[in-house]
C-alpha positions, 0 to 999 in steps of 0.5 A: 453494530459497532459503538460510535465511540469506538469509531471516533477512537479509531479516527483519533488514533489514526490521525493523532489529533482530536481536531483532525478526527473531528474534521474527518468525522464532521463533528465538533472537537468537544464531541470527540473529546466527550466520546473518548472520555466516555469510552475510557470511563466505561472501560475504566482504562486510559486509552490515550496520552494527550499532548497539545504540541505532539498530538495524542499517543496510545497507551498499551491498553489503547493499542490493543483496543485499537486493534480490536476496534478495527477488527469490529469495524472490519466485521461490521462492514462485512456484515453489511455487505453480506446482507446487501449481497443477499438482496442482490446488491453490492455496497459498503466499503472496500479497503485496498492497500497498494504499492504506489506504482500499482495504484497508478497502473493496475488500480487506475485501469480498474477503479473507474470500471468498478465504480461504474459497475458498483456505484454504492461501494466506497473504495478506500486506498492506502499506499505503502511498502510491501511489509506495511501492506502485509501488516495491514492485511493481517491486522484486517485494516484492509480487505486486499492488497496489491503488492509484489513477492515474496507474499509473506505466506498470505493467500495470493494470485499472481497477475503480472510476471515482472523483472527489474531492468536497467535504464539510461538516456538515449543520449548517453555516451558509452551506453551500458550493455548490462548493469552489474548490481555488484559494481554499480556505476557512479551515478545510479538512481532507483526507487527505494522500495525497488532496491529493497526488493532487488536485495530480497529477490536476488538469486545471488547474495548481494552485499548490504552496501550494494545501494549505499551510494545510489540515489534512492528516491520515493517516486518512480517518476522522479527516477525516470525523469532524472535518467531521461535527462542524463543525470545517471543510469537507473533501475526500474520494474519493466512493467512500470516502465511499459505503462508510461510514455518515455524515450529511455533505453533499457539493458539487463541487470546482473544478476537478473531480478524477477518479480511476481506482482499479485493480489494478496489477502488472508483468505480469498475464500472468505473475502467480502462481496465487494473484495471478491467482485474487485478481485474478479475484475482485476483478473479479467 
């Protein structure tokens, strides 16, 4: 199976610090340093640049070896799961990449059921943007992802047909009947990822400056709270809004932005047993 030193190397590379890696692995910092030095001696290659102030930085060799080490770790997990599946059991680690909003909605509805049904499967969730999620899938950092179209040529199945909508406070004077993305109101609020999706999926070309003066936030709850308190009008996905209690009023956007939300992977036919079970549960 995978060399323990490679597992330590992966942890150091991902945390950027020897001490953080040691804490995460429940071993001493000297043990981490020793493992990295031993691996570098055996490979006759420098993998990391060490900097006490800024942590560690991968060399070009280190970056390539990290990618290969992750593939080995991915395959080791699949081997372990396959052996257990032959015995009628499900175990190992299931790694899922997800948009933050989908973690709070789709995943939240499924994770507890999955854990109750398969208690021996450890689930790891990594949240990021669509492009980062697709990169993690291609690099085999994760088994499957939950994201939105376009699915970047990956295997996928749509589970929600969504659309972007305009939102405003019920106390707003002169409420809008529609919000024109080409002529946004003075105070407009949206999640940054939603604005990027709107630009990419718009059926008509939107100028690059469309959201230049908008307040673009990281968290959809912040958008909802600000709009609800009358700070301005906003944009959000209808699926997200419907999953939360709120008193907001909604209106259409012009142009209309439709979005498919789905499960994404490299090849669904070759998913690990745990990933297949989770995908099936999501689709129920």
